[in-house]
N, C-alpha and C positions, 0 to 999 in steps of 0.2 A: 505495502501501499504506500510505501513511507516510499519506495521509488518511484511511482505512479505522479505524487503531490511531484520531485524534486524533476520530473519530465518536465510539468504541464508547470513547474514556477521558469525552468531552461527555459524553454518558449516562449514567455514573453519573458521574459528578460535578451534572448536575441533582438525578440520583437523590438524592442529597449534601445537593446546597441545599433540595431540597424536605421534607426531614424534618427539615431544620435543626442539616447536619453543614458550616456555612460555613465551616471549616475543610480539613475536608476536599472539601468543590468546589473550594475556589482551590484546592486540591493538582491536586484534575482539570483546573482550566480551565489552568492554569498549564504544564501538560506537554505539553495538547492545543496551548496555542499553540505553542512551542518546539517541534511539527512539523508544524503552518502554518506557521510560518518560515520550516523547513526546506524543505518542498516550493512557498514560494512563494505557497499560495491565499488570496491578497489578502481574499478576501467573507470565506471561513473564516476568519480569523484578524481581524480586521476586529469578526467579529461576536461569537467566543470575547474577543477583547480587551474588547468591551462589557462583557461580562459581567462581563470579570474590575473591572472601573470598579462597577458595582454593586454588589457582593460587598464591594468595596475598600470601598463609601460605606461601605454599610453594617455592614461590621466601623469602619470608623473610621478610616481608614486614608486620610485624606483627598487627603496630598501626594499619595501610589500612587494613589488614585485618579483624579486628577486628569489627571494625566503618564497613564493609560491613555484616557479619554476625551476627551483629547485625540492624543495615538493613533488613535485609533479612528475616531476620526472627520474628521482625517486618510486615513483605509485608505480610507471612504464615500468620500468627494468626489473620489478620482482612480479611482474604481470607474464605468466607461461603461452599467451595467448594477443603477444601487442601487436596492434593493428600496428604496421610498421612507417605510413603516413601518419599515425599522434603522434608519434616517436618525432618523429622530427617535422613537424609541426612546432612540439613545442622542445628538441631546438635549437631549433631556428628562433622560436622567438626568443626563446634565451641570449642565442648568441646575437642578438638584435641589439638587445638590451645590455652587456655583456661590451659588444663596441662603441655602444655611447659611451658608457661610462670608459671607456679608455682603458676595456681590460682584455687587450688584445689575442695574448697568448691564447685565452683561455675559452675568447669566441673563436677564435681559428679552428683550432681542436671540434667543437659543439656544430662548426658551419661547412663543416671536413662528413664527418657523424652523417648529418642535414644532409647536407650534394647524395651521399651515399647512398641511404635511403630514397632517397627522390629520385635518385639514376634508376636503383632499382624497382621503381615501381610508373617511370615514366614520365615523370613528372618535370616535363620540362622545364618552367614557369622556374618549382624549386631551386631545381639542377642552377640557371642563368643567377636567380639573385644570388647561392651560396660561393660563384665564381666571382658576382664581382664585388661580392664581399672581400671575400680573399685577395682581390688584386688589392681594392682602399684602404684593409689592412697590412699588408705587405709593405705600402708606397709610405707607409707616419713610421 
């Protein structure tokens, strides 16, 4: 029952985010996060936290975003059946954050891993974004 409610709340959060209401979207996603934590649904929790990390990054909440990315990646890496695209998206978002805060070494590692996953999944824009980020980071 909690997961159904969490999915509905997440859907509302996605609509809020798509409309530009970042604060309202974050509130929805955090409510869904709490429900997934109660239920112990690791995959859904990892995915929800990754979206929270993305929105916190967009809002300029760097420390909160970094913490959320680290937790999301930890959860994803524990899943036996993780979707490679989900992991790639989390790695890519975190690499973007790290590049913004001038942590080039870790950003390069995460970008390389994300790019490999995007390549394996045939996601050309993800591969191209990673290649561009690596070029920028090597110029710095």
